[in-house]
C-alpha positions as CSV (number, residue, x, y, z in Angstrom):
1,X,-0.1,0.1,-0.1
2,X,1.5,3.3,-0.9
3,X,2.0,6.3,1.3
4,X,-0.6,8.4,-0.5
5,X,-3.2,5.6,0.0
6,X,-2.4,5.3,3.7
7,X,-2.8,9.2,4.2
8,X,-6.0,9.1,2.3
9,X,-7.5,6.2,4.5
10,X,-6.4,8.1,7.6
11,X,-8.0,11.2,6.4
12,X,-11.2,9.3,5.8
13,X,-11.0,7.7,9.3
14,X,-10.7,11.0,10.9
15,X,-13.7,12.5,9.0
16,X,-15.8,9.4,9.4
17,X,-15.1,9.3,13.3
18,X,-15.8,13.0,13.7
19,X,-18.9,12.9,11.7
20,X,-20.1,10.0,13.7
21,X,-19.3,11.8,17.0
22,X,-21.4,14.8,15.7
23,X,-24.2,12.6,14.4
24,X,-24.5,10.8,17.6
25,X,-24.1,13.6,20.0
26,X,-25.6,16.6,18.0
27,X,-23.4,19.2,16.2
28,X,-25.4,22.1,17.5
29,X,-24.7,21.2,21.2
30,X,-21.0,21.0,20.4
31,X,-20.9,24.2,18.5
32,X,-22.7,26.0,21.3
33,X,-19.9,25.1,23.7
34,X,-17.3,26.0,21.3
35,X,-19.0,29.5,20.8
36,X,-18.7,30.1,24.4
37,X,-15.0,29.4,24.5
38,X,-12.9,31.4,27.0
39,X,-10.1,33.3,25.2
40,X,-7.7,33.6,28.1
41,X,-8.0,29.8,28.9
42,X,-7.4,28.9,25.3
43,X,-4.4,31.1,25.3
44,X,-3.1,29.1,28.6
45,X,-3.6,26.0,26.7
46,X,-1.7,27.2,23.7
47,X,1.2,28.5,25.9
48,X,1.3,25.2,27.9
49,X,1.7,23.2,24.7
50,X,4.2,25.6,23.2
51,X,6.4,25.3,26.3
52,X,6.6,21.5,26.0
53,X,8.3,21.9,22.6
54,X,11.6,23.5,23.8
55,X,11.4,21.0,26.9
56,X,11.1,18.1,24.5
57,X,14.0,19.5,22.4
58,X,16.2,19.7,25.4
59,X,15.3,16.0,26.1
60,X,16.2,15.1,22.6
61,X,19.6,16.9,23.1
62,X,20.3,15.0,26.4
63,X,19.4,11.7,24.6
64,X,21.9,12.8,21.7
65,X,24.7,13.7,23.8
66,X,24.4,10.5,26.0
67,X,25.0,8.6,22.6
68,X,27.8,10.8,21.5
69,X,26.0,13.2,19.1
70,X,27.2,16.7,19.2
71,X,23.8,18.5,19.1
72,X,23.9,22.1,20.0
73,X,21.2,23.7,22.1
74,X,20.2,26.2,19.3
75,X,20.2,23.2,16.6
76,X,18.0,21.0,18.9
77,X,15.5,23.8,19.4
78,X,15.2,24.7,15.9
79,X,15.2,21.2,14.5
80,X,12.7,20.1,17.0
81,X,10.2,23.0,16.3
82,X,10.3,22.4,12.7
83,X,9.6,18.8,13.3
84,X,6.6,19.4,15.5
85,X,5.3,21.9,12.8
86,X,5.5,19.3,10.1
87,X,4.0,16.7,12.3
88,X,1.1,18.8,13.0
89,X,0.1,20.3,9.8
90,X,1.1,17.4,7.3
91,X,-0.5,13.9,7.2
92,X,1.1,11.0,8.7
93,X,2.2,12.6,12.0
94,X,5.9,11.4,11.5
95,X,7.3,13.3,8.6
96,X,8.9,15.7,10.9
97,X,10.6,13.3,12.7
98,X,11.9,11.6,9.4
99,X,13.1,15.1,8.3
100,X,14.9,15.5,11.5
101,X,16.6,12.0,11.1
102,X,17.7,13.1,7.5
103,X,19.0,16.6,8.5
104,X,20.9,15.1,11.5
105,X,22.5,12.0,9.8
106,X,25.8,14.0,9.1
107,X,26.6,13.8,12.9
108,X,27.0,10.0,13.1
109,X,25.0,8.4,10.4
110,X,21.3,8.1,9.9
111,X,20.8,5.0,12.2
112,X,22.1,6.8,15.3
113,X,20.2,9.8,14.4
114,X,17.2,7.7,14.1
115,X,17.9,6.0,17.5
116,X,17.9,9.4,19.3
117,X,14.6,10.5,17.6
118,X,13.0,7.1,18.4
119,X,14.2,6.9,22.0
120,X,13.2,10.5,22.8
121,X,9.7,10.0,21.6
122,X,9.3,6.7,23.3
123,X,10.2,8.4,26.5
124,X,7.4,10.7,26.2
125,X,5.0,7.9,25.4
126,X,6.1,5.8,28.4
127,X,5.6,8.8,30.7
128,X,2.2,9.3,29.3
129,X,1.3,5.6,29.7
130,X,2.6,5.5,33.4
131,X,0.5,8.6,34.3
132,X,-2.6,6.9,32.6
133,X,-2.0,3.6,34.5
134,X,-2.0,5.9,37.7
135,X,-5.2,7.5,36.8
136,X,-6.9,4.1,35.9
137,X,-5.7,2.5,39.1
138,X,-7.3,5.5,41.2
139,X,-10.8,4.8,39.5
140,X,-10.5,1.0,39.1
141,X,-8.3,-0.2,41.8
142,X,-7.3,-3.9,41.8
143,X,-8.5,-4.7,38.4
144,X,-5.9,-2.4,36.8
145,X,-3.4,-3.6,39.2
146,X,-3.7,-7.0,37.5
147,X,-3.6,-5.5,34.2
148,X,-0.4,-3.7,35.1
149,X,1.3,-6.8,36.3
150,X,0.5,-8.3,33.0
151,X,1.7,-5.5,31.1
152,X,4.8,-5.2,33.1
153,X,5.5,-9.0,32.4
154,X,5.1,-8.5,28.8
155,X,7.1,-5.4,28.7
156,X,10.0,-7.3,30.3
157,X,9.5,-10.1,28.0
158,X,9.7,-7.8,25.0
159,X,12.8,-6.0,26.3
160,X,14.5,-9.2,26.6
161,X,13.5,-10.3,23.0
162,X,14.7,-6.9,21.8
163,X,18.0,-7.1,23.4
164,X,18.5,-10.6,21.7
165,X,17.6,-9.4,18.4
166,X,19.0,-5.6,18.5
167,X,21.4,-5.5,21.2
168,X,22.8,-2.1,19.9
169,X,19.5,-0.5,20.2
170,X,19.0,-1.7,23.8
171,X,22.4,-0.5,24.6
172,X,21.5,2.8,23.3
173,X,18.5,3.1,25.4
174,X,20.4,1.9,28.5
175,X,23.0,4.8,27.8
176,X,20.4,7.4,26.9
177,X,18.0,6.8,29.9
178,X,19.8,5.0,32.8
179,X,23.5,6.4,32.7
180,X,24.2,8.1,35.9
181,X,24.9,11.5,34.4
182,X,21.4,11.5,32.4
183,X,18.6,9.8,34.1
184,X,17.8,12.8,36.5
185,X,17.7,15.0,33.6
186,X,15.5,12.4,31.5
187,X,13.2,12.0,34.5
188,X,12.8,15.7,35.2
189,X,12.3,16.8,31.6
190,X,9.8,14.0,31.1
191,X,7.8,15.1,34.0
192,X,7.8,18.8,33.1
193,X,6.8,17.9,29.4
194,X,3.9,15.6,30.7
195,X,2.8,18.3,32.9
196,X,2.7,21.0,30.2
197,X,0.7,18.5,28.0
198,X,-1.8,17.8,30.8
199,X,-2.1,21.4,31.7
200,X,-2.8,22.3,28.1
201,X,-5.8,19.8,27.9
202,X,-6.8,20.8,31.3
203,X,-6.9,24.4,30.1
204,X,-8.7,23.6,27.0
205,X,-11.4,21.9,29.0
206,X,-11.6,25.0,31.2
207,X,-11.9,27.1,28.1
208,X,-15.5,25.3,27.4
209,X,-16.5,25.6,31.0
210,X,-15.3,22.4,32.5
211,X,-13.2,22.5,35.7
212,X,-11.7,19.2,36.2
213,X,-10.6,18.2,39.7
214,X,-7.3,16.6,40.0
215,X,-8.6,13.1,40.6
216,X,-10.7,13.4,37.5
217,X,-8.2,15.0,35.3
218,X,-5.3,12.4,36.0
219,X,-7.9,9.7,34.9
220,X,-9.6,11.1,31.8
221,X,-6.9,13.4,30.2
222,X,-3.9,10.9,30.0
223,X,-6.3,8.1,28.7
224,X,-7.8,10.3,26.2
225,X,-4.3,11.4,25.1
226,X,-3.2,7.8,24.8
227,X,-5.8,7.0,22.1
228,X,-4.0,9.5,19.9
229,X,-1.2,7.2,19.6
230,X,-3.1,4.7,17.5
231,X,-2.0,5.3,14.1
232,X,-5.3,5.0,12.2
233,X,-6.2,8.8,11.9
234,X,-4.6,12.1,10.9
235,X,-2.6,13.2,14.1
236,X,-5.3,11.6,16.4
237,X,-8.3,13.5,15.1
238,X,-11.5,11.7,15.4
239,X,-10.1,9.2,17.8
240,X,-9.5,11.8,20.6
241,X,-12.9,13.2,20.1
242,X,-14.5,9.5,20.0
243,X,-12.5,8.7,23.3
244,X,-13.7,11.8,25.2
245,X,-17.3,11.3,24.1
246,X,-17.2,7.8,25.6
247,X,-14.9,8.3,28.6
248,X,-15.7,11.7,30.1
249,X,-19.4,11.0,30.8
250,X,-18.1,8.2,33.2
251,X,-16.9,11.0,35.5
252,X,-20.2,13.0,35.0
253,X,-19.1,15.4,32.2
254,X,-21.5,15.8,29.2
255,X,-20.2,14.1,26.0
256,X,-20.8,17.3,24.0
257,X,-18.6,19.4,26.3
258,X,-16.0,16.8,26.2
259,X,-16.0,16.8,22.3
260,X,-15.7,20.5,22.4
261,X,-12.8,20.3,24.9
262,X,-11.1,17.9,22.6
263,X,-11.5,20.2,19.5
264,X,-10.2,23.2,21.3
265,X,-7.3,21.0,22.5
266,X,-6.7,20.1,18.8
267,X,-6.8,23.9,17.9
268,X,-4.2,24.6,20.8
269,X,-1.9,22.0,19.4
270,X,-1.9,23.8,16.0
271,X,-1.3,27.2,17.7
272,X,1.6,25.8,19.9
273,X,3.3,24.2,16.8
274,X,3.3,27.7,15.0
275,X,4.8,29.1,18.2
276,X,7.3,26.2,18.4
277,X,8.6,27.0,14.8
278,X,9.9,30.4,16.0
279,X,13.3,29.0,17.1
280,X,13.8,27.4,13.8
281,X,12.8,30.7,11.9
282,X,15.3,32.7,13.8
283,X,18.0,29.8,13.7
284,X,17.6,29.9,9.7
285,X,17.7,33.7,9.7
286,X,20.8,33.9,11.8
287,X,22.7,31.4,9.7
288,X,21.6,33.2,6.5
289,X,22.7,36.4,7.9
290,X,26.2,34.9,8.7
291,X,26.7,33.2,5.5
292,X,25.5,36.3,3.4
293,X,28.8,38.4,4.2
294,X,31.0,35.4,3.3
295,X,29.4,35.0,0.1
296,X,29.8,38.8,-0.7
297,X,33.5,38.5,0.2
298,X,34.0,36.1,-2.6
């Protein structure tokens, strides 16, 4: 199956899911909540999600340095901002990461560049899964405990198999995450990035009039975000709204308001991606300004 066909199928899946949610809940009710959106809360959502971009860039730099890739702070910030921009606005959700790998392959080859990107993204997904497990545990208790034990066993088996098949990748993960000089930075940055992400979603919900208590937010927000990782739609659109419509009523929040909050969150992601591209624009402008005098001198 070609890349274009996959993108088309994902776009159709997003449209179909969103249409189904609107049809089931009522588009009028959702638009009513959106019309009453609070501007200041929306701005907070945008800023929170924008802040996580430079934090993620720093986590990528920590990962790269642990693997002996000389990645400067300014280059990491500009490349990560561009990557997020491309991932957000172009179909597929990974084109920005692929571009980052190609542009960084001159450091130590494309395989090591790809390893830094994959390991950094994986750290974020593990952090999100961990907080989602905590939230589920608070609501469902022993049942989720059993599920977590099974998941940990499966993860251990997978890690062992991975180490047997790709020992170099497993060694890279150990150096990037668990080396004495990096694990504190990895843990601190992952916690800060996750906090920004959850705060952004919380503020998006607040923008449509939903004040989520901590015990509710730690349950519904991470689980809703986890659904976006399933690669069947465009950047999680449709899946996220469907998950919100099904999950949030469990804690007493109307489905139409949950969908409106999810849409506001998606719009905030787009605005944050534009803000995150600013370091890339400044970096490109500065390099161009430095190259121009040299070219004139010739």
